[in-house]
N, C-alpha and C positions, 0 to 999 in steps of 0.2 A: 483424454482430457480429465483434469482433476476438478470436479465440481463445476458450479456455475462461475463463469468468468465475465466480468464487466470490462469491456475493452477500454473504457475511459480510465478505470483503475489500473489496468495493465500498462497503458501508456504513461500514466503518472508515476507509478511505482518503479517501472523499468527505466524511466528517464528518457523514453523515446520522445523525439521532438513532436510537436503538435502538427498542424497542417492537415494532412489527410487523416480522416477519422475524427477530426476535431469538429464538434457541433458548430454550425455556422453562427456567427455573432459572438462567439466566446473566444477569449484569449487563451493560448496554450498554457496549460498548467505547468508550474515548475516541479521539479523532482522533489519529493518529500525529504525533509531533513531527518534522516534516520537517527542521528545522534540526539536531536531534540525530541523526537518521538520516543526513543528509548528512555530518555530522562523523564518524560511525562509519565511513562509506564513504570518507572522505577526498576528498569532492567538495563543490562549492558547492550550497547549497540550490536555487538556480535551475536548476542542471544536473539535480538530482533531479526537480524539478517538470517540467522539459522532457521528461525521459525518461518520467515517469508519464503525461503528457498529460492530456487532459480525462477526466472521469468517463464511464464506468467505467474505471478503470486496467487496463491489461493488464500484469500484473507480469512475465510471461515476456518480453514484448517490451521492457519497460523495463529489465530485467536485461540483455538482449542489447545494448541501446543503450549501457548502462554498462560492458559487458564483464565482468560478474560473473554468478554463478549466481543463479537465482531464489531459492534458499534463503538466500543471503547477503543479498539484498534484503529478503526476508521477515523475517529476523532483525533487520536494521537498523530496519525499520519496526515491529518488535514484533508481527508477525503469525504467528510460528511457534509 
């Protein structure tokens, strides 16, 4: 396993449907718009996809690859 994984983040970034694993009382989150996130970060969508890698994404490592903080990446992806 690559670092700490938050299952809610995995489900959102990977685009898995909600339902099981979704905290009760919350609506399933939609998949992040990677094009919009990349625009917010000032990088190409492909660069963002490359940094995120295959599911499950390691946001800390992706942020490190992009030279930004994990919180900035989370904000751009709408995960904060």
